[in-house]
C-alpha positions, 0 to 999 in steps of 0.5 A: 501493464501500467506503472504507478509510483507512490512516494511518501513525504521523505520528512514525514512518511505518516501512515495516514498519508500512505493509507490515502495514497492506496485509497486513491489507487483503489478508487482509480482501479474502480474507475478504470479496472486494469493491472498496475505495477505500483512502486511504493517509495518510503525512503525517509530522513528519519530512517523509519521502518514501514510495514503493511498488514491486514486487520479484519480484512483492512490494510493497516499501515505502520510507520515507526513512531506513529500509531498504525492506521487502518484504511477503509478497504475492507474485504477489497485488499486480497493479500497474496503476500506475507502479512505483515509485509515490511518495506525493505531497508532501501525503502522501495516496495514493488507490488502488482495490483490486479482487480479480480471482480467489481470489489476486490483487488489482488495485491502481490509482490512484483 
């Protein structure tokens, strides 16, 4: 299984940047479908909490002190995890992403 690390800016882990990271990962899966073990590193200088939820089938990224951001992955993110999913205090979250058909990706804790 391929491993990918997504590291947010430790001085400013904005929800928009997290959404862009995941959109890039999904685009990569479109180009070459494969199973990925993704480590999300959101340790930050502000000690901000981070969570991922779903709203009308789209992932929503939240970071303390920012407005939440929805990522245009409607119907693609198949959550096999509790929603919302809070990133643990240590700032690391490991997920497995697995394409299940031409459009959808199963996302579950590693």
